[in-house]
C-alpha positions as CSV (number, residue, x, y, z in Angstrom):
1,M,71.9,3.9,95.3
2,K,72.6,3.1,91.5
3,S,69.6,1.3,90.7
4,Q,66.3,2.2,91.5
5,L,62.9,0.7,91.4
6,H,61.2,2.0,88.5
7,R,57.8,0.2,87.8
8,I,55.7,-2.4,90.4
9,E,53.4,-4.6,88.5
10,I,51.3,-7.0,90.9
11,R,48.7,-9.4,90.3
12,N,46.6,-11.8,91.9
13,F,48.1,-11.2,95.0
14,K,46.3,-10.5,98.4
15,A,44.1,-7.6,98.2
16,F,45.4,-6.7,94.1
17,R,43.8,-8.2,91.6
18,E,45.9,-6.0,89.5
19,F,47.3,-3.2,90.2
20,A,50.5,-0.8,88.3
21,L,52.8,1.7,89.7
22,D,55.5,3.7,87.8
23,L,57.8,4.9,90.3
24,E,60.4,6.2,87.8
25,G,63.4,6.3,91.2
26,R,61.1,8.4,93.2
27,H,59.8,7.9,97.0
28,L,56.9,7.3,97.7
29,L,54.3,8.3,100.1
30,V,50.8,6.4,100.4
31,Y,47.8,7.4,101.7
32,G,44.8,4.4,102.2
33,S,42.1,3.5,104.3
34,N,42.3,0.1,105.9
35,G,41.3,-2.4,103.2
36,S,42.9,-0.3,100.4
37,G,45.8,-2.4,99.8
38,K,48.8,-0.7,101.6
39,S,49.8,-3.6,103.6
40,S,49.2,-5.7,100.5
41,L,52.2,-3.4,99.0
42,Y,54.1,-3.9,101.8
43,W,54.4,-8.0,101.6
44,A,54.6,-7.8,97.9
45,L,57.8,-6.2,97.7
46,Y,58.7,-8.1,101.2
47,T,57.6,-11.6,99.4
48,F,59.6,-10.2,95.7
49,L,62.9,-9.5,97.9
50,Q,63.1,-12.7,99.5
51,S,62.3,-14.1,97.1
52,A,65.6,-14.3,95.9
53,K,67.1,-16.6,98.9
54,K,64.5,-19.1,98.7
55,P,63.9,-22.4,97.0
56,T,61.6,-22.5,94.2
57,P,59.2,-24.7,96.1
58,S,59.2,-21.9,98.9
59,V,57.9,-19.3,96.3
60,S,55.5,-21.1,94.0
61,K,53.6,-21.8,96.8
62,Y,52.6,-17.9,97.3
63,F,50.8,-18.4,94.0
64,D,49.5,-22.1,93.6
65,A,45.7,-22.2,94.5
66,A,46.2,-25.8,95.3
67,D,48.3,-24.4,98.3
68,A,47.0,-23.7,101.7
69,Q,49.9,-21.3,102.0
70,N,48.6,-19.5,99.1
71,L,48.4,-15.3,98.9
72,L,46.4,-15.3,95.9
73,N,43.4,-12.8,95.9
74,I,40.0,-14.6,96.9
75,H,37.8,-13.2,94.5
76,E,40.2,-13.0,91.7
77,Q,40.1,-16.7,92.1
78,D,36.2,-16.9,92.3
79,E,36.3,-16.2,88.2
80,A,36.1,-18.8,85.4
81,T,39.9,-18.4,84.7
82,P,41.2,-16.0,87.6
83,M,44.9,-14.3,86.3
84,P,48.0,-16.3,87.3
85,G,49.0,-14.8,90.4
86,E,52.5,-12.9,89.9
87,I,54.6,-10.3,91.5
88,A,56.9,-8.1,88.9
89,L,59.4,-5.1,89.8
90,S,61.2,-3.0,87.0
91,L,65.2,-1.6,88.4
92,R,66.7,1.3,86.4
93,D,70.2,1.3,86.3
94,V,71.1,5.1,87.1
95,A,74.3,5.6,85.0
96,T,73.0,3.8,81.8
97,K,69.1,4.2,82.2
98,N,68.7,0.6,81.3
99,V,65.9,-1.1,82.9
100,T,65.3,-4.8,83.9
101,T,62.2,-6.8,84.9
102,Y,62.2,-9.3,87.2
103,R,58.8,-12.1,87.8
104,I,58.3,-14.2,90.7
105,S,55.3,-16.8,90.0
106,Q,53.4,-20.2,90.2
107,T,56.1,-20.9,87.4
108,V,58.8,-18.4,87.2
109,H,61.6,-17.6,89.5
110,G,62.9,-14.7,88.2
111,T,65.0,-13.7,90.8
112,H,66.4,-17.0,92.4
113,K,70.4,-16.2,93.2
114,Q,70.3,-12.8,91.4
115,P,72.7,-10.9,92.9
116,D,70.9,-7.8,92.6
117,I,68.2,-8.8,94.1
118,L,70.1,-10.6,96.8
119,K,71.9,-7.7,98.2
120,G,68.9,-5.5,97.4
121,D,67.4,-7.9,99.9
122,L,69.9,-7.0,102.8
123,A,70.5,-3.7,102.2
124,S,66.5,-2.8,102.1
125,D,64.8,-3.0,105.5
126,F,61.2,-2.8,106.2
127,I,59.5,-1.9,109.3
128,T,55.7,-2.5,110.4
129,Y,54.1,-1.0,113.1
130,R,53.9,-4.9,114.4
131,F,57.2,-4.2,116.0
132,F,55.7,-1.5,118.4
133,F,53.4,-3.3,119.1
134,G,55.7,-5.8,120.2
135,F,57.3,-3.3,122.2
136,S,54.5,-2.5,124.2
137,H,52.2,-5.6,124.7
138,F,54.0,-7.1,127.9
139,R,52.1,-7.6,130.8
140,N,53.3,-5.2,134.2
141,S,54.9,-8.4,135.6
142,E,56.9,-9.5,132.6
143,N,60.6,-9.5,132.4
144,F,60.7,-6.9,128.8
145,N,62.2,-10.0,126.8
146,I,62.2,-8.8,123.1
147,W,63.6,-11.9,121.7
148,P,60.9,-12.9,119.7
149,L,60.5,-9.5,118.4
150,F,64.1,-9.5,117.4
151,E,64.1,-12.9,115.5
152,K,61.7,-11.9,113.6
153,E,62.0,-7.9,112.8
154,I,65.7,-7.8,113.0
155,L,67.5,-10.9,113.0
156,P,66.6,-11.3,109.0
157,F,68.0,-7.7,108.7
158,C,71.7,-7.7,110.3
159,V,75.3,-8.4,108.5
160,S,77.5,-11.2,108.2
161,T,79.8,-11.7,111.3
162,G,83.2,-13.5,110.3
163,G,81.6,-15.0,107.0
164,Q,78.8,-15.9,108.0
165,V,74.8,-14.5,108.0
166,P,73.7,-14.7,111.8
167,L,69.9,-15.4,110.3
168,D,71.1,-18.7,108.9
169,M,73.2,-19.3,111.7
170,W,70.1,-19.0,114.3
171,M,68.3,-21.0,111.2
172,R,70.6,-23.9,111.8
173,I,69.4,-24.4,115.5
174,H,66.4,-22.8,116.0
175,G,63.8,-25.7,116.5
176,G,66.6,-27.7,118.5
177,N,66.5,-30.5,117.3
178,P,70.3,-31.7,116.7
179,N,69.3,-35.3,115.2
180,P,66.4,-34.9,113.0
181,S,67.1,-38.0,110.9
182,G,67.3,-40.1,114.0
183,A,70.9,-41.4,113.8
184,R,72.5,-44.0,116.1
185,G,75.8,-44.8,117.6
186,L,78.3,-42.7,116.0
187,G,76.4,-40.7,113.9
188,G,74.4,-39.3,116.6
189,R,76.9,-38.7,119.1
190,T,78.3,-36.8,115.8
191,S,75.2,-35.1,115.0
192,Y,75.0,-34.0,118.7
193,E,78.6,-32.3,118.9
194,A,77.8,-30.4,115.7
195,F,74.4,-29.0,117.0
196,R,76.7,-27.7,120.5
197,K,79.0,-26.3,117.8
198,K,76.7,-24.2,116.0
199,T,74.7,-23.0,118.9
200,E,78.0,-22.0,120.3
201,A,79.2,-20.3,117.3
202,F,75.4,-17.8,117.3
203,A,76.1,-17.5,121.0
204,A,79.1,-16.2,120.2
205,V,78.2,-13.5,118.0
206,L,74.9,-12.6,119.4
207,P,76.0,-10.0,122.3
208,G,78.2,-8.6,119.7
209,I,75.1,-7.9,117.5
210,V,72.7,-6.6,120.7
211,D,75.5,-4.2,122.0
212,A,76.1,-2.7,118.5
213,I,72.6,-2.0,118.5
214,S,71.9,-0.5,122.1
215,T,75.0,1.9,121.6
216,E,73.3,3.1,118.4
217,A,69.8,3.1,120.0
218,Q,71.0,5.5,122.5
219,R,73.3,7.8,120.1
220,F,70.2,8.2,118.3
221,Y,67.9,9.1,121.4
222,D,69.6,11.3,122.5
223,K,70.2,13.2,119.1
224,H,66.3,13.4,118.5
225,F,64.3,12.8,121.1
226,A,66.2,13.6,125.1
227,A,66.3,17.6,124.3
228,D,62.2,17.6,125.7
229,D,63.0,15.1,128.6
230,P,62.6,16.5,132.6
231,A,65.1,13.8,133.3
232,E,68.3,12.3,131.3
233,V,67.0,8.4,129.7
234,K,69.6,6.5,129.7
235,L,68.3,2.9,127.5
236,K,70.1,-0.4,127.4
237,L,69.7,-3.3,125.3
238,G,71.6,-7.0,126.3
239,V,71.4,-10.8,125.6
240,T,70.4,-12.0,129.5
241,T,70.9,-15.2,128.0
242,L,72.6,-17.0,125.7
243,P,71.3,-19.8,123.7
244,S,73.2,-23.1,124.5
245,F,73.0,-26.4,124.0
246,K,73.6,-29.8,126.4
247,G,72.9,-33.1,126.4
248,T,73.9,-36.6,124.1
249,N,70.3,-38.0,123.1
250,Q,67.1,-37.8,123.1
251,N,66.1,-38.3,126.7
252,N,68.6,-35.7,127.8
253,R,68.9,-32.8,125.2
254,Q,68.7,-29.4,126.8
255,F,68.3,-26.6,124.4
256,T,67.6,-22.6,125.9
257,I,66.6,-19.9,123.5
258,P,68.4,-16.5,123.7
259,V,67.0,-14.0,126.2
260,I,67.2,-10.2,124.8
261,E,66.1,-7.4,127.4
262,F,65.2,-4.0,127.5
263,G,65.7,-2.0,130.4
264,I,66.4,2.0,131.4
265,Q,67.3,4.2,133.5
266,V,65.8,7.8,134.3
267,G,67.3,10.3,136.2
268,G,69.9,7.6,137.1
269,K,67.6,5.5,138.7
270,T,67.0,2.1,137.2
271,V,63.5,1.5,135.6
272,T,62.9,-2.8,135.7
273,R,59.7,-2.7,133.8
274,P,59.5,0.1,131.6
275,Q,56.1,-1.0,130.1
276,S,54.8,-0.2,133.7
277,F,56.2,3.1,134.0
278,L,56.3,4.5,130.6
279,N,53.0,6.1,128.7
280,E,52.8,4.8,124.9
281,A,54.5,7.2,123.1
282,K,57.7,7.4,125.2
283,L,57.8,3.6,124.9
284,T,57.5,4.2,120.7
285,Q,59.6,6.3,120.5
286,L,62.6,4.1,122.6
287,A,61.8,1.2,120.4
288,L,61.9,3.6,117.3
289,C,65.8,4.0,118.5
290,V,66.2,0.1,118.6
291,R,64.5,-0.5,115.1
292,F,66.3,2.6,113.4
293,A,69.7,1.3,115.2
294,A,69.3,-1.9,114.4
295,S,69.3,-0.4,110.3
296,L,71.8,1.8,110.5
297,V,74.8,-0.6,112.5
298,N,73.6,-3.4,109.8
299,L,74.3,-1.5,106.9
300,H,75.1,-3.4,103.5
301,E,76.5,-2.3,100.3
302,S,74.0,-2.8,97.3
303,D,72.8,-0.9,94.4
304,L,69.3,-1.1,95.2
305,K,68.3,-0.1,98.7
306,L,64.4,0.4,99.6
307,L,63.4,1.6,103.3
308,V,59.5,0.5,103.4
309,L,57.5,1.3,106.5
310,D,53.9,0.4,107.2
311,D,52.1,2.8,109.4
312,L,55.1,3.1,111.5
313,L,53.7,6.3,113.4
314,V,50.1,5.0,114.7
315,S,51.0,5.2,118.2
316,L,52.8,8.8,118.3
317,D,51.0,12.3,118.4
318,M,51.8,14.5,115.6
319,S,54.5,16.6,117.2
320,N,56.6,13.2,117.9
321,R,55.6,12.3,113.8
322,M,56.6,15.0,112.5
323,K,60.2,14.5,114.2
324,V,60.0,11.3,112.7
325,V,59.5,12.3,109.3
326,E,62.2,15.1,109.5
327,I,64.7,12.2,110.4
328,L,63.5,10.4,107.4
329,L,64.0,13.0,105.6
330,S,67.3,14.0,106.8
331,D,70.8,12.8,105.8
332,T,70.6,9.9,108.4
333,F,68.7,7.4,105.7
334,T,70.4,9.2,102.1
335,G,70.9,6.0,100.2
336,Y,67.8,4.5,100.5
337,Q,64.5,4.9,97.8
338,K,61.7,5.3,100.7
339,I,58.0,3.6,100.5
340,I,56.1,5.3,103.4
341,L,52.5,4.3,103.8
342,T,50.2,5.1,106.3
343,H,46.2,5.1,106.7
344,E,46.1,8.2,108.8
345,L,45.3,11.6,105.9
346,G,46.7,13.7,108.6
347,L,49.8,12.7,108.8
348,F,50.2,11.9,104.7
349,Q,48.9,15.6,104.3
350,E,51.8,16.6,107.3
351,F,54.5,14.2,105.6
352,R,53.8,16.1,101.9
353,R,54.1,19.3,103.5
354,K,57.1,18.9,104.8
355,V,58.4,17.3,101.5
356,G,57.2,19.9,99.6
357,A,53.8,18.9,96.9
358,S,56.0,19.6,94.0
359,H,58.9,17.9,94.9
360,P,60.3,16.0,91.7
361,E,61.9,13.1,93.8
362,W,58.8,12.1,95.5
363,C,55.5,10.1,94.6
364,F,52.2,10.9,96.2
365,L,49.5,8.2,96.0
366,R,46.2,7.2,97.4
367,L,45.4,3.6,97.1
368,Q,41.5,3.3,96.4
369,G,39.2,0.4,95.7
370,S,38.2,-3.2,97.2
371,A,39.9,-6.4,97.1
372,A,36.8,-7.7,95.7
373,K,36.3,-5.4,92.4
374,S,40.0,-3.3,91.9
375,I,42.6,-1.6,93.9
376,G,44.2,1.8,92.0
377,G,46.1,3.9,92.7
378,K,45.3,7.7,91.9
379,S,47.8,10.9,92.1
380,E,47.3,12.9,94.8
381,K,46.5,16.6,93.2
382,T,48.0,19.7,94.6
383,E,46.0,22.9,95.8
384,M,48.1,24.6,92.7
385,Q,47.1,21.5,90.4
386,R,43.5,21.7,91.7
387,A,43.6,25.5,91.0
388,E,45.1,25.3,87.5
389,E,42.2,22.9,86.9
390,Y,39.8,25.2,88.2
391,L,41.1,28.5,86.3
392,H,41.3,26.0,82.9
393,G,37.1,25.6,83.5
394,H,36.8,29.5,84.7
395,A,35.7,28.3,88.0
396,L,37.5,31.5,89.5
397,D,36.1,31.4,93.0
398,E,37.6,27.9,93.3
399,A,40.3,28.8,92.1
400,A,41.4,31.3,94.3
401,L,40.2,29.4,97.3
402,C,42.8,26.5,96.4
403,L,45.5,29.2,95.5
404,R,44.9,30.2,99.4
405,K,45.6,26.9,100.5
406,A,48.8,26.6,98.4
407,A,49.7,30.2,99.4
408,E,49.1,29.2,103.3
409,D,51.0,25.6,102.7
410,M,54.6,26.9,101.2
411,A,54.3,30.5,103.4
412,R,54.5,28.2,106.2
413,R,57.1,26.3,104.6
414,W,58.8,29.3,103.9
415,R,58.9,30.5,107.5
416,E,60.0,27.4,108.4
417,W,63.4,27.6,105.9
418,V,63.9,31.4,107.2
419,D,63.7,30.6,111.3
420,K,65.6,27.1,110.5
421,K,63.3,25.6,112.4
422,S,59.2,23.8,111.9
423,V,56.2,25.7,113.3
424,P,54.9,23.1,115.8
425,P,51.8,20.5,114.9
426,G,49.1,22.4,115.8
427,T,50.5,25.9,116.4
428,F,48.3,28.1,113.6
429,Y,49.9,31.3,111.6
430,S,48.0,33.2,109.6
431,L,49.4,33.6,106.1
432,T,49.9,37.1,106.4
433,E,51.6,36.7,109.4
434,N,53.6,33.3,107.5
435,L,54.4,36.3,105.1
436,R,55.5,39.1,107.2
437,A,57.7,36.9,109.2
438,A,60.0,35.2,106.8
439,K,60.2,38.9,104.7
440,N,60.9,40.4,108.2
441,R,63.9,37.7,108.2
442,L,64.9,38.6,105.0
443,V,65.0,42.0,105.6
444,T,67.2,41.9,108.8
445,E,69.9,39.9,106.4
446,L,70.0,42.7,104.3
447,P,72.7,45.9,105.5
448,L,70.3,48.0,104.7
449,D,72.4,51.5,104.8
450,I,75.3,49.9,102.8
451,L,72.4,49.2,100.2
452,E,71.1,52.0,100.4
453,K,73.3,54.7,100.0
454,V,75.9,52.6,98.1
455,V,74.5,49.7,95.7
456,E,71.2,51.0,94.9
457,S,73.1,53.9,93.5
458,T,75.4,52.2,91.5
459,P,74.0,51.1,87.9
460,K,74.3,46.8,88.3
461,A,76.7,46.3,85.9
462,H,79.1,49.0,87.7
463,R,78.7,46.5,91.0
464,T,81.7,44.7,90.7
465,L,84.0,47.2,91.1
466,L,83.1,48.5,94.2
467,V,85.5,45.7,95.7
468,A,88.5,44.0,94.4
469,T,88.1,42.0,91.4
470,D,91.1,39.4,93.2
471,D,93.3,39.9,96.2
472,T,96.8,40.7,95.2
473,D,97.0,43.9,97.8
474,V,96.3,41.5,100.7
475,D,98.1,38.7,99.4
476,G,101.3,41.1,98.7
477,N,100.9,43.1,102.1
478,V,104.4,42.3,104.2
479,A,102.7,43.9,107.5
480,L,99.9,40.9,107.8
481,D,100.2,37.8,108.9
482,A,98.7,34.8,107.1
483,A,95.4,34.2,109.3
484,T,94.3,38.1,109.0
485,K,95.3,37.9,104.9
486,G,92.7,34.6,105.7
487,I,89.7,36.5,107.2
488,L,90.2,39.9,105.2
489,K,90.0,37.8,102.4
490,S,87.3,35.6,103.4
491,K,84.8,39.0,104.1
492,R,86.3,40.8,101.3
493,N,85.0,37.7,99.2
494,R,81.1,37.9,101.2
495,L,81.2,41.5,100.0
496,R,81.3,40.4,96.6
497,Q,78.7,38.5,97.2
498,A,76.5,40.9,98.7
499,F,76.8,43.6,96.3
500,T,76.0,41.3,93.4
501,G,74.3,38.1,93.7
502,D,72.7,37.5,97.3
503,H,71.4,41.3,97.1
504,D,69.5,40.8,93.8
505,E,67.9,37.4,95.4
506,R,67.1,39.1,98.5
507,M,65.0,41.6,97.1
508,R,63.7,39.9,94.9
509,R,61.8,37.8,97.6
510,I,61.2,40.7,99.7
511,R,59.4,42.2,96.6
512,L,57.3,39.1,95.5
513,I,56.2,38.9,98.9
514,D,54.8,42.2,99.0
515,E,53.4,41.6,95.6
516,I,51.5,38.1,97.5
517,L,50.7,40.4,100.1
518,A,48.8,42.8,98.1
519,C,46.9,39.3,96.4
520,T,45.4,38.5,99.3
521,E,43.0,41.6,100.5
522,R,41.0,40.4,96.8
523,V,42.2,37.2,94.9
524,L,43.5,35.0,98.7
525,N,40.9,36.2,100.8
526,P,37.2,34.3,100.5
527,A,35.8,36.7,102.1
528,A,36.1,39.3,99.3
529,H,34.5,37.1,96.7
530,S,31.2,37.4,98.3
531,G,31.0,41.3,97.2
532,A,29.3,42.9,94.4
533,T,33.1,42.7,92.3
534,P,33.8,39.7,90.9
535,L,37.1,38.4,90.6
536,Y,38.5,38.9,87.4
537,E,40.5,35.8,84.8
538,K,43.4,38.3,84.9
539,E,43.9,38.6,88.8
540,V,43.9,34.8,89.4
541,Q,46.1,34.1,86.9
542,D,48.5,36.8,88.0
543,A,48.0,35.2,91.6
544,L,48.6,31.8,90.4
545,K,52.1,32.9,88.5
546,L,53.4,34.7,92.1
547,I,52.4,31.3,94.3
548,K,54.7,29.5,91.6
549,D,57.2,32.0,92.2
550,L,57.1,31.3,95.8
551,E,57.5,27.7,95.5
552,V,60.4,28.4,93.4
553,S,61.9,30.4,95.9
554,L,61.6,27.5,98.7
555,S,65.0,26.5,97.3
556,P,67.7,27.8,99.0
């Protein structure tokens, strides 16, 4: 990603009357209740990127009050002098730090055929909850034909094949009318023949696209979801009816649209109608695999790559949602600037906890307000930030309570880090349990006998002398073969690390945990605040420093 989304400005568009957000290249996690503008933000970004490949009239109509397809804010339009509708995105070059702003409105089409926006449109991916509803709306008696969903949600993002864009190939034939001008004679026959060839060309590339997505979807499912299955699940996406065209005139023409069917096998047994056998959560898992697979096989190179998700996980329970959060934060989607929108506060909080509330590469935002008045973005304060505010206002009990919440969150994340696995959603461990578990893990990684008898009794300045500073003696030992020399040098290097940096850092973390455990008896224990002895400001300041140190220590 060489170019990042730096600033978003939206005026008089859908739910927004006037909205601005400085992202400065960060990922964005947004919480907002229904009607707070989440989907409007999604469609503003989508409309902006799509506008690069559209003719000017197809863009200006969205901002033209006289056009029936306008997307202007109806409340702003009631004003005596409404603001002109506009979407403006500022992109910043990562290397040069130069910022370029592009605008679209009724009179300005600044994105038109701009290479950066065109490539960004192809490389970016927009996924909304509609895809998953479309995956589960079939009646029990229906075949699982996802072509209508594929046409709208996947085909627009498919990579070029043989120099042609699949969506463009489909758009040339999708209406099924080979002779829209009504030409007669040779002209008519030529139009029909040309249409047939265009249909055959699209029919030739479609199966390869679908098969590639199917293969990647199975791989994705096996990697992320298969572990908990009682029986092996195999999924398949395939073109069962190719697009075709027959006929030579208006009376005998026949156009067949494609059919793409989805099916599964469970424990080797074919399930012909998955919607009648699987629950909604499992169907959503499979739909996620198909949709993410489509993204992964259709990777485009671009300086700007956005991954915009709108209420993506609404059909999953919290356990499965957190699996998807881990996927989104993994190397799978490295290179994308992520914009995650949700109306569920619980998911927002869990996602933020997983990222780390003070992570410099993320912006956490709550949308508030209404389309009738105004919608603004409020940065969600962390418990640490609230604690500092309370401390500055001398509200010590409130500051201590926020510190307790921050410590619980960090201790849980630290436990996950040292255990190398997530704490399952719904599982509760107390602050002291999490801290002691993390301490025990750190202690088990210390070579205690050596450290106590050798390292601790050696002045820090002399510890590097405990092991040879180079491997000349090993290299010059003719009795050792090359493999043995390599093993010895590797182990010797590990000892050097243990005697110096590793030992000191682990001991520092253990001492930090002990200090925080001591804090839990008064400052971080809400029950203690009701006693006769009040909290002292110095106690809370010291606790704040310890919790900040704990947060820094979360980095490996």
